[in-house]
C-alpha positions as CSV (number, residue, x, y, z in Angstrom):
1,M,27.3,-13.3,17.2
2,T,24.0,-11.8,18.4
3,D,21.2,-14.2,19.1
4,R,18.6,-11.5,18.2
5,P,16.9,-12.0,14.8
6,N,17.1,-9.7,11.9
7,I,13.8,-8.3,10.4
8,L,13.6,-7.9,6.6
9,W,10.4,-6.2,5.6
10,L,9.6,-6.5,1.9
11,F,6.9,-4.0,1.0
12,S,5.2,-3.3,-2.3
13,D,2.9,-0.5,-3.4
14,Q,-0.7,-1.2,-4.4
15,H,-0.6,-5.1,-4.2
16,R,-4.1,-6.5,-4.1
17,A,-4.3,-9.3,-1.5
18,D,-5.7,-12.0,-3.8
19,V,-3.2,-11.5,-6.6
20,V,-0.5,-13.9,-5.5
21,G,0.0,-17.6,-6.3
22,S,-0.2,-18.7,-2.7
23,A,-3.7,-17.1,-2.4
24,G,-4.9,-19.4,-5.2
25,H,-4.7,-16.9,-8.0
26,P,-5.1,-18.7,-11.3
27,V,-2.8,-16.6,-13.5
28,V,-0.1,-14.5,-11.7
29,R,3.3,-16.0,-11.3
30,T,4.9,-15.4,-7.9
31,P,7.1,-18.4,-7.1
32,N,9.3,-16.7,-4.6
33,L,6.4,-15.2,-2.6
34,D,4.7,-18.6,-2.8
35,A,7.9,-20.2,-1.4
36,L,7.8,-17.8,1.5
37,A,4.2,-18.6,2.2
38,A,5.0,-22.4,2.1
39,E,7.5,-21.8,5.0
40,G,5.6,-19.3,7.0
41,A,2.3,-17.8,8.0
42,V,-0.2,-16.3,5.5
43,F,-2.6,-13.7,7.0
44,E,-5.8,-13.7,4.9
45,R,-7.7,-10.8,6.3
46,L,-5.2,-7.9,7.0
47,F,-6.7,-4.4,6.3
48,C,-4.9,-1.2,5.7
49,Q,-5.7,1.9,7.9
50,G,-6.2,4.0,4.7
51,P,-6.3,2.9,1.1
52,L,-3.8,5.5,0.0
53,C,0.0,5.6,0.2
54,V,0.8,8.2,2.9
55,P,-2.2,7.5,5.2
56,A,-1.5,3.8,5.2
57,R,2.3,4.1,5.6
58,V,2.1,6.6,8.4
59,S,-0.2,4.3,10.3
60,L,2.3,1.6,9.9
61,L,5.1,3.9,11.1
62,T,3.2,5.3,14.1
63,E,0.8,2.5,15.0
64,R,-2.0,5.0,15.0
65,Y,-5.2,5.4,13.0
66,V,-5.4,8.0,10.3
67,R,-7.5,10.4,12.3
68,D,-4.9,10.4,15.0
69,H,-1.8,11.0,12.9
70,G,-3.4,13.5,10.6
71,A,-2.0,12.3,7.2
72,F,-5.4,11.6,5.8
73,E,-4.4,12.3,2.2
74,N,-1.1,12.1,0.4
75,D,-0.5,15.9,0.6
76,Y,-1.0,16.1,4.4
77,P,2.0,15.1,6.6
78,A,1.8,13.7,10.1
79,A,3.3,15.6,13.0
80,P,7.1,15.3,12.6
81,D,7.6,14.5,16.3
82,M,5.1,11.6,16.5
83,P,6.7,8.5,18.1
84,T,7.4,5.6,15.7
85,M,7.9,1.9,15.8
86,V,11.2,2.4,13.9
87,Q,12.5,4.5,16.8
88,S,11.5,1.8,19.2
89,I,13.3,-0.9,17.2
90,R,16.4,1.3,16.9
91,D,16.4,1.9,20.6
92,A,16.3,-1.8,21.2
93,G,19.7,-2.1,19.6
94,Y,18.8,-2.7,15.9
95,H,20.5,-1.0,12.9
96,T,17.5,0.5,11.1
97,A,17.5,1.0,7.3
98,A,15.1,2.2,4.6
99,I,15.7,1.2,1.0
100,G,13.4,2.1,-1.8
101,K,10.0,3.8,-1.8
102,M,8.9,4.9,1.7
103,H,6.5,7.8,1.0
104,L,5.9,8.7,4.7
105,F,5.3,12.4,4.0
106,P,4.6,14.6,0.9
107,H,7.6,14.5,-1.4
108,P,10.1,17.4,-1.5
109,L,11.5,18.1,-5.0
110,D,14.7,16.2,-3.9
111,V,14.4,13.3,-1.6
112,A,17.7,14.3,0.0
113,E,15.8,17.2,1.6
114,G,13.7,14.6,3.5
115,V,16.6,12.5,4.9
116,P,16.7,14.4,8.2
117,R,13.0,13.7,8.7
118,M,13.5,10.0,7.9
119,R,16.3,9.9,10.5
120,A,14.1,11.6,13.0
121,F,11.5,8.8,12.3
122,G,14.2,6.3,13.5
123,F,16.0,5.2,10.3
124,E,19.8,5.3,10.8
125,E,20.4,4.5,7.1
126,V,18.3,6.1,4.4
127,D,18.4,5.1,0.7
128,E,15.0,6.3,-0.4
129,V,13.5,6.6,-3.9
130,V,10.0,7.7,-4.9
131,G,7.3,6.0,-6.9
132,K,7.0,5.8,-10.7
133,L,4.8,8.9,-11.1
134,A,6.8,11.0,-8.7
135,C,10.0,10.2,-10.6
136,G,8.7,12.5,-13.3
137,F,9.3,15.4,-11.0
138,V,11.4,14.4,-7.9
139,R,15.1,13.9,-7.8
140,N,16.2,10.7,-6.1
141,P,18.9,8.0,-6.4
142,Y,16.9,6.2,-9.1
143,T,16.6,9.3,-11.3
144,D,20.3,10.0,-10.7
145,H,21.0,6.4,-12.0
146,L,18.8,7.0,-15.0
147,E,20.5,10.3,-15.7
148,A,23.9,8.6,-15.6
149,E,22.6,6.1,-18.1
150,G,21.2,8.7,-20.4
151,L,17.6,7.5,-19.8
152,L,16.1,10.2,-17.5
153,Q,14.4,12.4,-20.0
154,T,12.9,9.5,-21.8
155,Y,11.5,8.1,-18.6
156,R,10.2,11.4,-17.3
157,A,8.4,12.1,-20.5
158,F,6.8,8.7,-20.3
159,V,5.5,9.0,-16.7
160,R,4.4,12.6,-17.0
161,E,2.2,11.6,-19.9
162,R,0.5,9.1,-17.5
163,T,0.2,11.2,-14.3
164,P,-3.5,11.6,-13.3
165,W,-3.1,14.8,-11.4
166,L,-1.4,16.5,-14.3
167,R,-4.2,15.4,-16.6
168,L,-6.9,16.7,-14.2
169,A,-5.1,19.9,-13.2
170,D,-4.4,21.0,-16.8
171,P,-7.1,20.2,-19.5
172,S,-4.5,21.0,-22.2
173,H,-2.1,18.3,-20.9
174,P,-1.8,15.5,-23.5
175,G,-2.1,12.9,-20.8
176,K,-3.2,9.2,-21.1
177,P,-6.0,7.7,-19.1
178,T,-5.2,5.6,-16.1
179,W,-6.1,2.4,-18.0
180,A,-3.4,3.0,-20.7
181,V,-1.0,0.1,-20.9
182,D,2.4,0.6,-22.4
183,P,5.7,-1.3,-21.6
184,S,8.4,0.8,-20.0
185,P,10.7,2.5,-22.5
186,L,13.6,1.5,-20.3
187,P,15.7,-1.7,-20.7
188,P,14.4,-4.3,-18.2
189,E,17.5,-4.2,-16.0
190,H,16.8,-0.5,-15.4
191,Y,13.1,-1.0,-14.5
192,I,12.5,0.6,-11.0
193,D,11.4,-2.5,-9.1
194,A,14.3,-4.6,-10.5
195,W,16.7,-1.8,-9.6
196,V,15.4,-1.5,-6.0
197,G,15.7,-5.3,-5.6
198,R,19.3,-5.3,-6.7
199,R,20.0,-2.4,-4.4
200,A,18.5,-4.2,-1.4
201,A,20.3,-7.5,-2.3
202,R,23.6,-5.6,-2.5
203,W,22.9,-4.0,0.9
204,I,22.5,-7.4,2.4
205,E,25.7,-8.7,0.7
206,D,27.7,-5.7,2.0
207,R,26.2,-5.6,5.5
208,P,29.1,-5.6,8.0
209,G,29.2,-7.1,11.4
210,D,26.7,-9.0,13.5
211,E,24.5,-6.1,14.8
212,P,20.9,-7.1,14.2
213,F,19.1,-5.1,11.5
214,F,15.6,-4.0,10.7
215,C,15.4,-3.2,7.0
216,W,12.3,-1.9,5.3
217,V,12.5,-2.4,1.5
218,G,9.9,-0.5,-0.5
219,F,9.1,-1.6,-4.1
220,P,7.4,1.2,-6.1
221,G,5.3,-1.3,-8.0
222,P,2.9,-2.7,-9.0
223,H,1.4,0.8,-8.7
224,D,0.3,2.4,-11.9
225,P,1.3,3.3,-14.6
226,W,0.9,-0.2,-16.0
227,D,4.4,-0.2,-17.5
228,A,6.0,-3.6,-16.9
229,P,8.8,-4.4,-19.3
230,A,7.7,-6.0,-22.5
231,S,9.6,-9.1,-21.8
232,S,7.7,-9.5,-18.5
233,V,4.3,-8.9,-20.2
234,R,5.2,-11.6,-22.8
235,R,5.3,-14.1,-20.0
236,Y,1.5,-13.7,-19.8
237,D,0.9,-13.9,-23.6
238,G,-2.0,-16.3,-24.3
239,D,-3.2,-16.4,-20.7
240,A,-6.9,-15.9,-20.2
241,I,-7.5,-13.0,-17.9
242,P,-10.6,-13.5,-15.8
243,L,-12.7,-10.6,-14.4
244,D,-14.9,-10.5,-11.3
245,S,-17.9,-8.2,-10.8
246,T,-17.7,-5.2,-13.1
247,R,-20.9,-3.6,-11.8
248,R,-20.0,0.1,-11.1
249,P,-21.3,1.7,-7.8
250,E,-24.4,3.8,-8.2
251,V,-23.4,7.5,-7.8
252,P,-26.0,9.5,-5.8
253,A,-27.3,12.7,-7.3
254,D,-25.8,14.7,-4.5
255,G,-24.2,14.4,-1.0
256,P,-20.8,13.4,0.3
257,L,-20.7,10.0,-1.5
258,S,-21.6,11.6,-4.8
259,A,-18.7,14.1,-4.5
260,F,-16.2,11.3,-3.5
261,L,-17.2,8.9,-6.3
262,R,-17.4,11.5,-9.0
263,A,-13.9,12.7,-8.1
264,F,-12.6,9.1,-7.9
265,L,-14.1,8.1,-11.3
266,A,-12.5,11.0,-13.0
267,Y,-9.1,10.6,-11.3
268,S,-8.9,6.9,-12.0
269,S,-10.4,7.0,-15.5
270,S,-12.8,4.4,-14.3
271,D,-15.7,6.2,-16.1
272,T,-14.2,5.1,-19.4
273,L,-12.9,1.7,-18.4
274,T,-14.1,-1.3,-20.5
275,D,-13.8,-5.0,-19.7
276,D,-11.1,-5.5,-22.4
277,R,-9.1,-2.6,-21.1
278,A,-9.4,-4.0,-17.5
279,R,-8.1,-7.3,-18.7
280,E,-5.0,-5.7,-20.3
281,V,-4.4,-3.7,-17.1
282,R,-4.5,-6.9,-15.2
283,R,-2.0,-8.6,-17.6
284,H,0.5,-5.7,-17.1
285,Y,-0.1,-5.6,-13.3
286,Y,0.6,-9.4,-13.1
287,A,3.8,-8.8,-15.1
288,N,4.9,-6.1,-12.7
289,L,4.3,-8.4,-9.8
290,T,6.5,-11.0,-11.4
291,V,9.3,-8.5,-11.7
292,I,8.9,-7.8,-8.0
293,D,8.8,-11.5,-7.3
294,D,12.1,-12.0,-9.2
295,A,13.6,-9.2,-7.1
296,V,12.4,-10.9,-3.9
297,G,14.2,-14.0,-5.1
298,E,17.4,-12.0,-5.5
299,I,17.1,-10.6,-2.0
300,L,16.4,-14.0,-0.5
301,A,19.4,-15.5,-2.3
302,A,21.6,-12.7,-0.8
303,L,20.3,-13.7,2.6
304,D,21.3,-17.3,1.9
305,R,24.7,-16.4,0.6
306,R,25.4,-14.4,3.8
307,G,24.1,-17.3,6.0
308,L,21.4,-15.0,7.4
309,S,18.3,-16.9,6.5
310,E,18.4,-18.9,9.7
311,R,18.2,-15.8,11.8
312,T,16.1,-13.4,9.8
313,W,12.3,-12.9,9.9
314,V,11.2,-12.2,6.3
315,V,7.9,-10.2,6.0
316,Y,6.1,-9.4,2.8
317,S,3.1,-6.9,2.7
318,S,1.8,-3.8,0.9
319,D,0.3,-0.4,1.8
320,H,-3.1,-1.0,0.2
321,G,-4.7,-2.9,-2.7
322,E,-5.9,-2.1,-6.2
323,M,-9.4,-2.4,-7.7
324,L,-8.1,-3.8,-11.1
325,G,-11.4,-3.4,-12.8
326,T,-13.5,-4.9,-10.0
327,H,-16.8,-2.9,-10.0
328,G,-15.5,-1.3,-13.2
329,L,-12.9,0.6,-11.1
330,L,-9.2,1.2,-11.1
331,N,-6.8,2.4,-8.4
332,K,-7.5,2.4,-4.7
333,M,-9.0,5.0,-2.3
334,V,-12.5,3.4,-2.1
335,F,-13.4,0.9,0.6
336,Y,-14.1,-2.2,-1.4
337,E,-12.2,-5.3,-0.4
338,P,-9.7,-5.3,-3.3
339,S,-8.7,-1.7,-2.2
340,V,-8.4,-2.2,1.6
341,R,-7.3,-5.8,2.1
342,V,-3.6,-6.4,1.7
343,P,-1.3,-9.4,1.5
344,L,0.8,-10.5,4.5
345,I,3.3,-13.3,4.5
346,V,5.6,-13.9,7.5
347,R,8.4,-16.4,7.4
348,P,10.3,-17.1,10.7
349,P,14.0,-17.6,10.8
350,G,14.8,-20.8,9.1
351,G,11.2,-21.3,7.9
352,A,8.5,-23.4,9.4
353,G,5.4,-25.3,8.2
354,P,2.7,-23.3,6.4
355,T,0.0,-21.7,8.5
356,R,-3.0,-19.7,7.5
357,V,-4.6,-17.1,9.7
358,D,-8.2,-15.9,9.0
359,A,-8.6,-13.4,11.9
360,L,-9.5,-9.8,11.2
361,L,-6.3,-7.7,11.7
362,E,-5.1,-4.2,10.9
363,H,-1.9,-2.6,9.7
364,V,-1.3,-1.2,13.2
365,D,-1.2,-4.8,14.5
366,L,1.5,-5.7,11.9
367,S,3.7,-2.8,13.1
368,A,3.2,-3.8,16.8
369,T,4.1,-7.4,15.8
370,L,7.3,-6.4,14.1
371,R,8.2,-4.3,17.1
372,S,7.5,-7.3,19.4
373,L,9.7,-9.6,17.3
374,A,12.6,-7.1,17.9
375,G,11.9,-7.1,21.7
376,A,11.4,-3.4,21.4
377,G,9.5,-1.2,23.8
378,A,6.0,0.2,23.4
379,V,5.2,3.1,21.1
380,P,3.2,5.9,22.9
381,G,-0.3,6.1,21.5
382,S,-0.1,2.8,19.7
383,A,-3.4,1.2,18.6
384,G,-1.7,-2.0,17.6
385,R,-2.1,-5.5,19.1
386,P,0.7,-7.9,18.4
387,F,-0.2,-11.2,16.8
388,T,3.0,-13.0,17.7
389,D,1.1,-16.0,19.1
390,A,-0.1,-16.8,15.6
391,L,3.5,-16.9,14.4
392,A,4.3,-19.5,17.1
393,G,1.4,-21.7,15.9
394,G,-1.1,-20.4,18.5
395,A,-4.5,-18.8,18.0
396,V,-5.1,-15.1,17.6
397,A,-8.5,-13.6,18.5
398,G,-8.4,-10.9,15.9
399,R,-10.6,-7.9,16.0
400,E,-14.3,-7.5,16.1
401,V,-14.1,-4.6,13.6
402,V,-11.3,-3.2,11.4
403,I,-11.2,0.5,10.4
404,S,-9.8,2.3,7.4
405,E,-10.0,6.0,6.5
406,N,-9.1,8.6,3.9
407,F,-10.5,11.8,2.3
408,G,-12.7,12.4,5.3
409,F,-14.5,9.0,5.0
410,A,-14.1,5.9,7.1
411,M,-15.0,2.2,6.9
412,W,-15.9,-0.2,9.7
413,R,-15.8,-3.8,8.7
414,T,-16.9,-6.8,10.8
415,D,-17.1,-10.4,9.8
416,R,-20.5,-9.8,8.1
417,Y,-21.0,-6.1,7.4
418,K,-19.1,-3.1,6.1
419,L,-20.3,0.4,6.9
420,V,-18.8,3.5,5.2
421,V,-19.4,6.9,6.9
422,Y,-18.7,10.5,6.0
423,E,-16.9,11.5,9.2
424,K,-17.7,15.2,9.4
425,D,-21.5,14.6,9.5
426,R,-21.4,11.0,10.8
427,L,-23.5,10.2,7.8
428,P,-23.6,6.5,6.7
429,V,-23.2,6.4,2.9
430,Q,-22.6,2.7,2.2
431,L,-23.4,-0.6,3.8
432,F,-22.6,-4.1,2.4
433,D,-23.8,-7.4,3.7
434,L,-20.7,-9.5,3.0
435,T,-22.6,-12.8,3.7
436,E,-25.4,-12.1,1.3
437,D,-23.4,-10.0,-1.2
438,P,-19.7,-11.0,-0.9
439,E,-18.8,-9.1,-4.1
440,E,-20.2,-5.8,-2.6
441,D,-22.5,-5.2,-5.5
442,R,-25.5,-3.9,-3.5
443,N,-25.3,-0.8,-1.3
444,V,-28.1,-1.5,1.2
445,V,-27.5,1.6,3.5
446,G,-30.9,2.9,2.6
447,D,-32.7,-0.4,2.8
448,P,-35.3,-0.4,5.7
449,A,-34.4,-4.1,6.3
450,Y,-30.9,-3.0,7.3
451,A,-31.8,0.1,9.4
452,A,-31.1,-1.7,12.6
453,V,-27.7,-2.9,11.4
454,V,-26.8,0.6,10.5
455,S,-28.0,1.9,13.9
456,D,-26.2,-0.8,15.8
457,M,-22.9,-0.3,14.0
458,V,-23.0,3.5,14.4
459,H,-23.7,3.1,18.1
460,A,-21.2,0.3,18.7
461,F,-18.3,1.4,16.5
462,V,-18.7,4.8,14.8
463,E,-19.6,7.0,17.6
464,P,-16.9,5.8,20.0
465,F,-14.3,6.1,17.4
466,L,-15.3,9.6,16.3
467,T,-15.5,10.9,19.9
468,V,-11.9,12.2,19.7
469,A,-11.6,15.0,17.3
470,A,-9.5,14.2,14.2
471,T,-6.2,15.8,13.5
472,R,-6.8,17.5,10.2
473,P,-4.3,19.9,8.7
474,G,-6.6,20.8,5.8
475,P,-10.1,20.4,4.4
476,D,-11.4,17.0,3.2
477,L,-12.5,16.3,-0.3
478,V,-16.1,17.2,0.3
479,E,-15.2,20.4,2.1
480,R,-13.1,21.6,-0.8
481,G,-15.8,20.9,-3.3
482,G,-14.5,17.6,-4.7
483,G,-11.5,16.8,-6.9
484,M,-8.3,14.8,-6.1
485,T,-5.8,17.3,-7.5
486,Y,-4.3,19.8,-5.0
487,A,-2.4,23.1,-5.1
488,R,0.8,21.5,-3.8
489,R,0.7,18.9,-6.6
490,R,0.2,21.6,-9.2
491,R,3.3,23.3,-7.9
492,L,5.2,20.0,-8.0
493,A,4.2,19.4,-11.6
494,T,6.2,22.4,-12.9
495,P,9.7,22.2,-11.4
496,A,12.7,23.1,-13.4
497,D,14.3,19.9,-14.8
């Protein structure tokens, strides 16, 4: 029997860091994640490298910042030959597997076409599905399952009606706004997150031999649409759903921030979001998280049945957060805390006493840490700093500043301040004083009292980071005149069924 630990990475899509029971959330029910937290380390200030699926996930894969790997929007892939942390873990003698939603490059119309690329990234075993919205167009094992059950056309009609880029690309499309809440038309056992959880549990049950494994399990939820099964939503009937600040950001008359916010408000339907609608979105989001938590419980039970819990690191995190009505906004993409801060729970083999880590950390640090736990070699070009000392009960210094990027904008966040800059012109567009304004309600970038703060942050952080030219395979949102719908997505929206 090998003495090297397994690594099981449970990974959701669009999970806001504060919406978990172990974070003190007053409503959401996540008993299995809470149990993991009680036996491991909770990292309270982990930030994604980009608040959007592909940018964030490719940074995790490559341990690089978004400007370095080039996938700065979902339709832009990274270079296929870029070294990855999965390759490094594989080369250290681990069996590497991907189960569920990975979204490491723009979807082909059939995920089978992407398997060679996934194997080139270092995954020896690939059982990939796509997210809920992409299931409306992309063939994958989950849609094959629905087709065999006679449910595919029902599901595809449901998700296409709720697809933002269809609604924006075609004004005649009878689409629903992002804030629409409707239970899935599928029986609960066929809901995508429950299905992925069963598939991962079965993989653990059937895993042969003693070769150590690294398994990345990707849940498609709690990403919109807000379609948790009705039985799961009923678990939250009668619960009061609190809101935090609903003050929308002020949209400038012109300039880069104006283009970005206007496009974002239209894409996310935030321009028509009311407080009551936001509460119902939250209720359905919590229900989806409870489905995922139930699936996590199934997976952990499979580990126990196989006698693997005592030699498996279990990690739970997400690619980015979700605004959930904070500032009157839905979705991610912006640089407010609910969008860029992600949950992270790490339980060591056999469990340990609970630990909370408050250091500022980045996604690339998580990847470097997973690689370190496997005893794997360095990834060329890595920006990650392992925090394995924190997992052994030691201190971790954390970072002076954390960085996140997408759509041609970037955020620099320190303990006290957050500065957002349009990268092309190095133009500061937002500044928040997190001590005086922890809810980020007041953009003080133009306040003379903060001029020195802006200047100091630009000099200390922005200019050094932007010295190296970005890898950009296409124009950013401002350069193409705004809008978050792209030509490739329009083509994807009209495949033959």
